[in-house]
C-alpha positions as CSV (number, residue, x, y, z in Angstrom):
1,X,124.8,-131.5,-103.2
2,X,124.2,-135.2,-103.6
3,X,123.1,-137.0,-106.7
4,X,121.0,-140.1,-106.9
5,X,122.4,-142.9,-109.0
6,X,120.0,-145.4,-110.6
7,X,121.6,-148.7,-111.3
8,X,120.4,-150.7,-114.4
9,X,120.2,-154.4,-114.2
10,X,122.8,-155.9,-116.6
11,X,122.1,-158.8,-119.0
12,X,124.0,-161.5,-117.0
13,X,122.0,-160.6,-113.8
14,X,118.7,-160.9,-115.7
15,X,119.7,-164.3,-117.1
16,X,120.6,-165.5,-113.6
17,X,117.3,-164.3,-112.3
18,X,115.4,-166.0,-115.1
19,X,117.3,-169.3,-114.5
20,X,116.4,-169.0,-110.8
21,X,112.8,-168.5,-111.6
22,X,112.9,-171.6,-113.9
23,X,114.4,-173.7,-111.1
24,X,111.7,-172.6,-108.7
25,X,108.9,-173.2,-111.2
26,X,110.2,-176.7,-112.0
27,X,110.5,-177.6,-108.3
28,X,106.9,-176.4,-107.8
29,X,105.7,-178.5,-110.8
30,X,107.3,-181.7,-109.5
31,X,104.5,-182.6,-107.1
32,X,102.0,-182.3,-110.0
33,X,103.5,-185.4,-111.7
34,X,101.6,-187.9,-109.5
35,X,102.7,-191.5,-110.0
36,X,101.3,-194.8,-108.8
37,X,102.9,-195.8,-105.5
38,X,102.6,-199.2,-104.0
39,X,103.5,-200.4,-100.5
40,X,105.1,-203.7,-99.7
41,X,102.5,-206.4,-99.6
42,X,99.6,-204.3,-101.1
43,X,98.3,-204.1,-104.6
44,X,96.1,-201.0,-104.4
45,X,97.2,-197.3,-104.5
46,X,98.4,-195.9,-101.1
47,X,98.0,-192.5,-99.5
48,X,101.5,-191.7,-100.6
49,X,102.3,-190.2,-104.0
50,X,105.9,-189.9,-104.9
51,X,108.3,-189.8,-107.8
52,X,111.4,-188.2,-109.3
53,X,111.0,-185.2,-111.6
54,X,113.8,-184.8,-114.2
55,X,114.8,-181.7,-116.1
56,X,117.5,-181.6,-118.8
57,X,119.5,-178.5,-120.0
58,X,122.1,-179.2,-122.6
59,X,124.2,-182.1,-121.4
60,X,123.1,-181.9,-117.8
61,X,120.1,-183.6,-116.1
62,X,118.7,-182.7,-112.7
63,X,116.8,-185.2,-110.7
64,X,114.3,-184.0,-108.0
65,X,112.7,-186.7,-105.8
66,X,109.4,-185.5,-104.3
67,X,106.6,-186.9,-102.1
68,X,103.0,-186.0,-101.3
69,X,101.4,-187.6,-98.2
70,X,97.7,-187.6,-97.3
71,X,97.4,-187.0,-94.4
72,X,100.7,-185.1,-93.9
73,X,103.0,-187.0,-91.6
74,X,106.7,-187.6,-90.9
75,X,108.7,-190.5,-92.1
76,X,112.0,-191.5,-93.9
77,X,113.2,-191.6,-97.5
78,X,115.9,-193.1,-99.6
79,X,116.9,-191.8,-103.0
80,X,119.5,-193.7,-105.1
81,X,120.9,-192.7,-108.5
82,X,123.4,-194.8,-110.5
83,X,124.9,-194.5,-114.0
84,X,127.7,-193.0,-116.0
85,X,130.2,-193.6,-113.2
86,X,128.0,-191.7,-110.8
87,X,126.6,-193.1,-107.6
88,X,124.3,-191.0,-105.4
89,X,122.7,-192.5,-102.3
90,X,120.8,-190.0,-100.2
91,X,118.2,-190.5,-97.5
92,X,117.0,-189.2,-94.2
93,X,114.1,-187.8,-92.2
94,X,111.1,-186.5,-94.0
95,X,108.6,-184.0,-92.7
96,X,106.4,-182.4,-95.3
97,X,104.7,-179.1,-94.8
98,X,101.0,-178.6,-94.0
99,X,100.0,-179.5,-97.5
100,X,101.8,-182.8,-97.2
101,X,104.2,-182.1,-100.1
102,X,108.0,-181.9,-100.1
103,X,110.9,-181.9,-102.5
104,X,113.4,-184.3,-101.0
105,X,116.6,-183.0,-102.7
106,X,118.3,-182.5,-106.0
107,X,121.1,-184.1,-107.9
108,X,122.5,-182.8,-111.2
109,X,124.5,-185.1,-113.4
110,X,126.0,-185.2,-116.9
111,X,123.9,-187.2,-119.5
112,X,120.3,-188.1,-120.3
113,X,117.8,-189.2,-117.6
114,X,117.4,-192.5,-119.4
115,X,121.1,-193.3,-118.8
116,X,120.6,-193.5,-115.0
117,X,118.9,-196.1,-112.7
118,X,116.8,-194.2,-110.1
119,X,115.2,-195.6,-107.0
120,X,113.0,-193.8,-104.4
121,X,111.4,-195.3,-101.3
122,X,109.4,-193.6,-98.6
123,X,108.7,-195.1,-95.2
124,X,105.7,-193.8,-93.3
125,X,104.0,-195.3,-90.3
126,X,106.1,-198.5,-90.5
127,X,105.2,-199.2,-94.2
128,X,107.7,-198.8,-97.0
129,X,106.4,-197.4,-100.3
130,X,108.3,-197.9,-103.6
131,X,107.9,-194.9,-105.8
132,X,107.4,-195.5,-109.5
133,X,110.3,-193.9,-111.4
134,X,110.3,-194.0,-115.2
135,X,113.0,-191.5,-116.1
136,X,110.5,-189.3,-117.9
137,X,111.7,-185.8,-118.4
138,X,109.7,-182.7,-117.7
């Protein structure tokens, strides 16, 4: 005769699942924070919205660069983060999904968002766009 065992989810597993849900929710919220984006040589808003969402937990801050393109198209990006002895320089090919939105990466550092210099540029169709980054936390 066999018996069926039902496993209960323990508290550490529930906390891990809740933290994972928070990370996914904040990554989805990042594109909502539309910022003004200007291309080189232009003074009006471009069909590119981009920025860097930040989230702080205790002494740690996570930076998530994001982009929204209308119409969706491929391009390149460069994300730089400097401060507190940390230097992050990421970049590469960019191909957003059908909605034209993409999270371009993630960097977690020690300290407040305001303690870091952040730059994000996106190049699409031969034009370079400088994304407005103000270190505002979400």
